C-alpha positions in Angstrom: 115.6 74.2 120.0 119.1 73.2 118.9 119.8 71.4 122.2 117.7 68.5 121.1 119.8 67.7 118.1 122.3 65.5 120.0 119.6 63.0 120.9 120.3 63.5 124.6 116.5 63.5 125.5 114.4 60.3 125.2 110.8 59.4 125.3 110.5 55.9 126.9 106.8 55.3 127.0 103.3 56.5 126.4 99.7 55.6 127.3 96.2 56.7 126.2 92.7 56.2 127.4 89.9 55.4 124.9 88.3 58.6 123.5 84.7 58.7 124.7 81.8 61.0 124.1 80.3 62.3 127.3 82.1 59.8 129.6 80.7 61.4 132.8 84.2 61.4 134.2 86.6 64.1 135.3 89.9 65.1 133.9 91.6 63.8 137.0 89.9 60.4 136.7 91.0 60.1 133.0 94.5 61.3 133.9 94.7 58.6 136.6 93.8 55.9 134.1 96.4 57.1 131.6 99.2 57.5 134.2 98.5 54.0 135.7 98.8 52.5 132.3 102.0 54.4 131.6 103.6 53.3 134.8 102.6 49.7 134.2 104.1 49.9 130.6 107.4 51.4 131.6 107.9 49.8 135.1 108.8 53.2 136.5 107.9 53.7 140.1 105.6 56.7 140.7 108.1 58.1 143.3 110.8 58.3 140.6 108.8 61.0 138.7 110.0 64.4 139.8 108.9 66.6 136.9 105.4 67.2 135.6 104.0 69.2 132.7 100.3 69.2 131.9 98.0 70.8 129.4 95.0 72.7 130.8 91.4 71.3 130.7 88.3 73.1 129.5 86.3 70.9 131.9 88.3 72.5 134.8 87.6 76.0 133.6 89.1 78.6 135.9 90.8 76.3 138.3 94.0 78.3 139.3 95.7 75.3 140.9 95.1 72.7 138.2 98.6 71.3 137.9 99.1 71.2 141.7 95.8 69.5 142.3 96.5 67.0 139.5 99.9 66.2 141.1 98.2 65.7 144.4 95.5 63.4 142.9 98.2 61.4 141.0 100.4 61.0 144.1 103.3 62.9 142.7 106.0 64.8 144.7 107.8 67.1 142.3 110.8 69.4 141.9 109.5 70.9 138.7 105.9 71.5 137.6 104.3 73.4 134.7 100.8 73.9 133.2 101.0 74.9 129.5 98.2 76.9 127.9 99.0 77.2 124.2 96.0 75.2 123.2 96.5 72.3 120.8 100.2 73.0 120.7 100.5 72.3 124.5 101.1 68.5 124.3 104.0 68.7 122.0 105.2 71.9 123.6 105.4 70.1 127.0 107.9 67.5 125.5 110.1 70.4 124.6 109.6 72.1 128.0 110.3 68.8 129.8 113.6 68.5 127.8 114.6 72.0 128.8 113.9 71.3 132.4 115.9 68.1 132.4 118.8 69.7 130.6 118.7 72.6 133.2 119.0 70.1 136.0 115.5 70.9 137.4 114.3 67.4 137.3 115.2 63.9 136.2 112.1 62.1 134.9 109.1 64.0 133.6 105.5 63.0 133.2 103.8 64.9 130.3 100.1 64.7 130.7 97.1 65.8 128.6 93.6 65.2 130.0 90.2 66.8 129.5 86.5 65.9 129.9 85.1 68.7 127.8 82.2 66.8 126.3 81.0 66.0 129.8 81.2 69.6 131.0 82.8 72.7 129.6 83.6 75.3 132.3 85.9 77.4 130.1 85.3 81.1 129.7 87.2 83.3 127.2 87.4 87.1 127.4 89.0 89.8 125.3 87.8 89.9 121.7 85.6 86.8 122.1 83.2 88.6 124.6 83.6 92.1 123.2 83.3 91.5 119.4 82.5 87.8 118.6 79.9 86.6 121.0 77.5 89.5 120.4 77.6 88.9 116.7 77.1 85.2 116.9 80.7 84.5 115.9 81.0 80.8 116.9 84.7 80.7 117.9 86.9 78.3 116.0 84.1 77.2 113.6 83.5 80.8 112.4 87.3 81.5 112.3 88.1 78.5 110.1 85.1 79.2 107.9 86.6 82.7 107.3 90.0 81.2 106.6 88.4 78.7 104.2 86.5 81.5 102.4 89.7 83.5 101.9 91.5 80.4 100.6 88.6 79.8 98.3 88.7 83.3 96.9 92.5 83.2 96.4 93.1 79.6 95.2 89.8 77.8 95.1 89.0 75.3 97.8 90.3 71.8 96.8 87.1 69.9 97.7 88.3 66.6 96.3 91.5 66.9 98.3 89.7 67.7 101.5 87.5 64.7 100.9 90.6 62.6 100.4 92.0 63.7 103.6 88.8 62.9 105.5 88.6 59.5 104.0 92.3 58.8 104.6 92.1 59.6 108.3 88.9 57.7 108.7 90.6 54.6 107.4 93.1 54.9 110.3 90.3 55.4 112.8 88.6 52.2 111.7 91.8 50.4 112.9 92.2 52.4 116.1 90.4 50.9 119.1 90.9 54.1 121.1 89.1 56.2 118.5 85.7 57.5 119.6 83.2 54.8 118.7 80.7 57.1 117.0 83.4 58.0 114.5 84.5 54.4 113.7 82.3 54.1 110.7 83.4 53.9 107.0 83.5 57.2 105.1 83.5 57.8 101.4 84.3 60.8 99.2 80.6 61.1 98.4 79.8 61.1 102.2 82.2 64.0 102.7 81.0 66.0 99.7 77.3 65.6 100.7 77.8 66.3 104.4 75.9 69.3 105.6 77.3 72.8 105.7 77.8 74.1 109.3 79.5 77.4 108.6 79.9 78.1 104.9 82.0 76.7 103.3 82.8 74.2 106.1 81.1 70.9 106.1 80.5 69.0 109.4 83.1 66.5 108.2 85.7 69.2 108.0 85.5 69.6 111.8 86.6 67.8 115.0 84.1 66.4 117.4 84.7 67.0 121.1 85.1 64.0 123.4 86.8 63.1 126.7 90.2 61.4 127.1 93.7 61.5 128.4 97.3 60.7 127.3 100.5 60.4 129.2 104.2 60.4 128.0 107.4 59.7 130.0 110.5 61.8 129.2 114.1 61.5 130.6 117.6 61.9 129.4 118.9 59.3 127.1 121.7 58.5 129.6 119.1 57.8 132.3 117.0 55.7 129.9 119.9 53.5 129.1 120.8 53.2 132.8 117.2 52.0 133.5 117.4 49.4 130.7 115.1 50.9 128.1 115.8 49.5 124.6 113.2 51.3 122.5 113.6 55.1 122.6 112.2 58.0 120.6 114.2 61.2 120.5 112.8 64.6 119.9 115.6 66.1 117.8 114.2 69.5 116.9 111.5 71.9 118.1 110.3 75.3 117.0 107.4 77.3 118.3 105.9 80.7 117.4 103.3 82.4 119.5 101.3 85.4 118.2 102.9 85.4 114.7 103.1 88.8 113.0 101.4 90.8 115.7 101.5 94.1 113.7 100.1 92.3 110.6 102.9 93.5 108.4 102.4 90.7 106.0 98.9 91.8 105.1 98.0 88.1 104.5 95.5 86.5 106.8 96.4 83.0 105.5 100.0 83.3 106.5 100.7 81.5 109.8 103.5 80.9 112.2 104.3 77.7 110.3 106.1 79.8 107.7 108.6 80.4 110.6 108.6 77.2 112.6 108.8 74.8 109.7 112.1 76.1 108.3 113.5 76.6 111.8 112.8 73.1 112.9 114.2 71.6 109.7 117.2 73.8 109.7 118.2 72.9 113.2 118.9 69.3 112.1 119.6 69.7 108.4 116.4 68.0 107.3 114.2 68.8 104.3 110.5 68.0 104.0 111.4 65.1 101.7 113.3 63.5 104.6 110.1 63.1 106.7 108.7 59.6 106.9 105.3 60.4 108.4 103.1 63.3 109.5 101.2 63.6 112.8 99.7 67.0 112.3 97.2 69.0 114.3 93.9 68.7 112.5 91.0 70.5 114.2 89.8 71.4 110.7 90.9 69.8 107.4 91.9 73.2 105.9 94.6 73.4 108.6 96.3 70.4 107.0 96.3 72.1 103.6 97.8 75.3 105.0 100.5 73.3 106.9 101.5 71.5 103.7 101.9 74.8 102.0 103.7 76.7 104.8 106.2 74.1 106.1 107.8 73.5 102.7 106.0 70.5 101.2 104.5 72.6 98.4 103.8 76.2 97.5 100.8 78.4 98.2 97.6 77.1 96.6 99.3 73.8 95.9 98.2 71.8 98.9 95.2 70.2 97.2 97.3 69.0 94.3 99.9 67.6 96.7 97.2 65.6 98.6 95.9 64.2 95.3 99.4 63.3 94.1 100.5 61.4 97.2 99.1 58.4 99.1 98.8 59.6 102.7 97.1 56.5 104.1 98.8 54.5 106.9 100.0 52.1 104.1 101.0 54.9 101.7 104.2 56.8 100.9 103.6 59.7 103.3 101.4 58.5 106.1 99.3 61.2 107.8 97.5 60.9 111.2 97.4 57.2 111.0 95.1 56.7 113.9 92.4 59.0 112.5 93.8 62.2 113.8 91.4 64.3 115.9 89.0 64.6 112.9 88.3 60.9 113.0 89.3 59.8 116.5 87.9 62.8 118.5 89.3 65.9 120.2 89.4 65.7 124.0 89.4 69.5 124.4 92.7 71.1 125.3 94.2 67.6 125.5 93.6 67.2 121.7 97.3 67.6 120.7 98.0 64.4 122.8 96.0 62.4 120.3 98.5 63.2 117.5 101.5 62.9 119.8 100.6 59.4 121.2 99.8 58.0 117.7 103.2 59.3 116.5 104.9 57.5 119.4 102.8 54.4 118.9 104.0 54.1 115.3 107.6 54.9 116.3 107.6 52.2 119.0 106.2 49.7 116.5 102.9 49.2 118.4 100.3 50.2 115.8 99.3 46.7 114.9 97.2 46.5 111.7 97.9 50.1 110.8 101.7 50.0 111.4 103.5 52.1 108.8 106.4 50.6 106.8 109.0 53.1 107.9 108.5 54.8 111.3 112.1 55.9 111.6 111.2 59.5 112.0 108.2 61.8 112.2 106.9 65.4 112.1 104.5 66.5 114.8 102.7 69.8 114.7 100.5 71.8 117.1 98.0 74.7 116.6 96.7 76.7 119.5 94.4 79.6 120.2 92.1 81.4 117.7 92.8 85.1 117.3 90.6 87.9 116.1 90.3 88.2 112.4 93.6 86.4 111.9 94.7 82.8 111.9 95.8 80.9 115.0 97.9 82.1 117.8 100.5 79.3 118.2 102.2 77.1 115.6 104.7 74.4 116.6 106.8 71.8 114.9 108.6 68.9 116.5 110.8 66.4 114.6 111.4 63.0 116.2 113.7 60.1 115.5 113.6 56.5 116.6 116.8 55.2 118.3 119.0 53.0 116.1 
């Protein structure tokens, strides 16, 4: 998305609810809390918002009017509205879609929302290969899919168990300093804890996986010109975005480990002339730890089979040389269903606005945000996305 490179789009604020296991609330209730906090933080009047992009919610299941009913519940009158359903890539994808809508003149100020209460109730129902092939065989959705990916990686390269443990411990250190992380996850974790945690789908351990919870996040997007007119001093600019849905549909590569990140990583970097070495911090989608290894290898940080060595050679703690998911990521903060990508997005913005407190990184001048969405049949994931962001000078 080359139209972002001129820094004409700005993120001016963000807000997030605490992540809670079985909150007993609805997606709308959580959304309302996040939006109220965002409006209080930015000082923007609700009536000024004329654009709205939301993720879907598993707790709302088949609601065909979800975005409209959310807008009604939130008291919004809109000239542009969108619900995005590319799974964990939706939150970051909505920033790009909001930018496109603003640049097209469809709206002026856009609220990007992610809210779900999936651990309270899951009304989602998936069809296609899930009901025809997977469910009858006991194939447990993402868990089984990532176990198969991990098995293939193990056969080809050998699973880097120590590196996976290091990732788990690194992200848990961030969660311990994150008051919004799910309370049950805010407990110290050691390498031994990870290595001795029980297998849930061989070779995946329980500490390889996200835990579902409830939560919401909200982000406000407008043109840089409008942001300056309104007096905002701190701005974050999305400067590049690339997305690939249904990578390699004919399976011509013959490689189940190869994902859309082999495409979107180089495209996102190329649009602004960056290299992986230019990135200051990583806020990467992390529903399973093996996904982080694959992203390292397929976005240019290292070669195939080298992800484990890369992790062991670099300090990826919030205080380290290449901070990763500094608030715990979804693995150690919790995954609020289809709003999960918002966890990574908001932590990215928190760092770039300088609001991360005890876990503030040394250099938050730029960041790389990724998204993963939709599990395909006997393949990897269906959507891969990369967004590069810069802080205003």
